[in-house]
C-alpha positions as CSV (number, residue, x, y, z in Angstrom):
1,M,112.4,90.3,93.6
2,L,115.4,91.1,95.7
3,V,117.3,88.2,97.3
4,I,118.4,89.3,100.8
5,A,119.2,85.9,102.3
6,K,119.4,82.2,101.3
7,R,119.8,78.9,103.0
8,D,121.5,76.0,101.4
9,N,120.2,72.5,101.9
10,D,121.8,69.1,101.8
11,G,119.5,67.7,99.0
12,Q,120.5,66.8,95.5
13,V,118.8,69.9,93.9
14,K,120.6,73.2,94.2
15,V,119.1,76.6,93.4
16,V,121.7,79.1,92.5
17,Q,120.6,82.6,93.7
18,E,123.1,85.3,94.5
19,I,122.4,87.6,97.5
20,G,121.7,91.2,96.5
21,V,120.5,90.4,93.0
22,L,117.4,92.2,91.8
23,R,115.3,90.0,89.4
24,P,112.0,90.9,87.7
25,I,109.0,89.5,89.6
26,H,107.9,87.3,86.7
27,C,111.3,85.5,86.6
28,T,111.1,83.7,89.8
29,A,108.7,81.1,91.1
30,L,108.2,83.0,94.4
31,G,107.6,86.2,92.4
32,K,104.9,84.5,90.4
33,V,103.1,83.3,93.6
34,L,103.3,86.7,95.1
35,A,102.1,88.4,91.9
36,A,99.1,86.1,91.8
37,Y,97.8,87.6,95.0
38,L,98.5,91.3,94.3
39,P,95.3,93.4,94.2
40,D,94.0,94.4,90.8
41,R,94.7,98.0,89.8
């Protein structure tokens, strides 16, 4: 997963993600959701 943009919110919970950082798909919640819907090889 490559973070290309982020939006901060005013809530109490903050997610720290740096723009431009490449993370393995299994290391992020969004990556896990996207991987669950990838076609089987």
